[in-house]
N, C-alpha and C positions, 0 to 999 in steps of 0.2 A: 134785622130791627126794634131798639131799645124796648125793652122790657119794662110795662109801666108797675111796682114793686114797692112805691112808697108812696101812704098815707102824710098827710099833713094834717096835724091838729094845732087849730088856735084858738085858744081861750078868749071868750069876746063879753063884755058886761060893756052894753052904751056907746059900742064905737063906728056909730055909721059915718063919722068923720074921717075917719081914717082906713076901715077895713078893705074899701072898693079899691082902692090905691096897693091894696097890701095884695086881695088875691089877682088882682089886674098886672102885678109885678111876680110873680110865681112862674118858675120854668116849670114845662109842662111834659117835660124828656120823659122822665123816670116817673110822675107823677100819675097813681093813680086813682087818687080822691082826696078831698079837701074837705076834710072834715072842722064846722064851726060849731063849738062847744059851747053854746047862750046860757049864760046867767040870770036868764030872766030879764034882757034889755026891756026900758021902755023907750027906746028909740025906733030910729030904722034902722038897726044892723041885720038883723033876723030879714027884711026882705029886699035889705043888699047882698049878705051872704050868697039867698037862692038865686037872685038876679045873674051873678055870676056862674051860677053851677054849682057852689057849695051846698055839702049835705047835713042840715045843719041840727044838731041833737042838743034837747030842751033839756037841762039838766035846773033843775029848783034846788037843789041843796045849793049853796053859796061854799066859796070857794076855789082858790087857784090852782090848787092840790085837785081837787075835787073836780075842776071841769080838763085837765091834764089826764087823769087816769079815768076817767066819761070816757074822754073820746080814745083815751088804749086802748078802754077793749070793748069799743066799736069798730077797730079801725083793723081792715079786712087787709092787707099790706104787709109783706114780713119786712119791712122797712119804716118805723117812725119818722117824722121829724117833730119839732114842736115850736112853733114861732107863733110871736103874739102879736096882736091884732090890734096897735094903736099905732102901727108907721114907725117903730125906733126900730127893729128888726128890719136887717135887707135883704131879701128875697132872693136879690141875684146872686148872695155865694152859698146857695145852697146844694150846686154843682159839688161845689169844693168840701161842702159839708158832709156830703154823701159820698166822694171818692174813696177817703180809706173803710167806710162800711162795707162798698159796692167789690171795694178787693182783697179782702177779709182781714185788714191791717188792722181794723177797729173790732172792737162792738158798741164802742157809745165813741163819737165826736160831739167836742163843746165848741162855740164859738165863740171867741176871748170878744169882748169888746176893746178890754184897752190894752188886749195887744195890737187894737184896731185900729180905725181911724173913728175918731166918735166928734159929731157936730160940736163946739161951744155950743153948753149948758146944758148939752143933752141928758147927762147922768149931774148930779146934785150931788154936792161934795160928800154929803151922811154914805149916802150909793154905794160913790166910790171907792170912800175910805175902806167902809166895809166889807167891800168885793176885794179889794186889798188885803186885807188881814184874815179873812175867811179863808182866801189861796194862800195867803204863808202858812197858817196852820194847818190844811190840805198838805202843804209843802213840806212840815217839818214833822208834823203825825204822822202821815198816809203814805208817804215819801212818795206823792204824787205830784210831776212839776206844772199845776196849773196856776194863772194868773188870774182867772176868773170865775164867778159862779155863771154862767150866761145859762137864761134860761132857754137858748135858741141853740137845739139839738137836736143832732140825728142818732138812734138805735137799732138794735132789733128787736122787733116788738116781744116776741116771745123769750127775752133773754129776762126785759124789762120787767114784763110781768111775772119773772118768776122770782122778780126780787121782791117781792111782797110787799110793797110801798101803802102805807100807812101815814103818811102827812098831806093829809086832805086841803092842808091854809097853802101858804108862800112859803114852806118848807120843801115841800115836796123834792125841788131840782136839786137841795142839799142831800137829802135823804136818797137821793137817786145817785150820787156820784158815789158815797162816801159806803154802800151798800154793793156799790161795783166796785171799786175799789178794793173793798175787805174780799171780795171773792175773784180780787186778780181782774181783770177783765183788761183789754185791751182798750185804755183811754187815752184818745188824742185832742188835740187842740189844734185849731185853726184861727187866726184872726181874722175878725169881720167888722165890716164898718156898722157903727152906730149913731140913729140921727134924732134928732127934740118928737117926741112922740108928738102925736097930731092931736087936737082937740081936748086940751086944758092938762093938769094935773096925773099923774099915776095915782091909782086907786091905792097901791100901797107905800111908797118912796114918798109921796106927791105930799106931806102931810111928817112933822114930828116926830108924832105921835107912829104913828105907821114905818117910818123908819126905824123906830127904837125896838117897835114889835119885831118887825124883818130879822135886823139884824143880830137880836137874842133871842129868837129860834134858830133861826141858821146857824149860831155859837153853838148851841145847845145842841144840836142834829150833829154836827161836826164831834164834839167830844163826849158824847151817850155815844155812838157809832163806832170810836175809837175802842171803848172803854168792852165792847161787848164780845 
């Protein structure tokens, strides 16, 4: 019998249009629990999540990183998976994402959207270019062969907690990679599919201002931890 050791963490804020489809697509072979960390949704996100059997964590403090971190603290599985609730990431890749962790070949596995199949228009060109640049910096500065800084990832919960993550906004995924690389973690990347998000524009990259702030924050973190 397959051991249920995985906690899946979904940060969510007003994702009623997409979260049901995401939750219904999650393979349950290794899944011990699904945590939806809600940042104060005013739509039916929480109701839908509970209907699908997810454990809802109410996080009144805003911030993508804050939601991820709150889910990490609440998780009970030794392996955690971070998955966006907007329908862009495809849960069908969960077994591929987990395989290197379960076999002991990796401490952190990243799902690369740029190396996989991407729907037309799924990623704005500003986000695409920013990811390309950030990945190039990781290859150059950290000698880490990445193609994407995707938030769809799997890792060992205790090791991630020991990174002492501080970025409670959209910089947390970058901080996680940078700190893990500095500690010589085994980091693996696999190609994943990426779809157009359901329910309107991204709350981060859906505007020029959001894209610029996210890109600036990501580049700052890459350089900051390279010097530390």
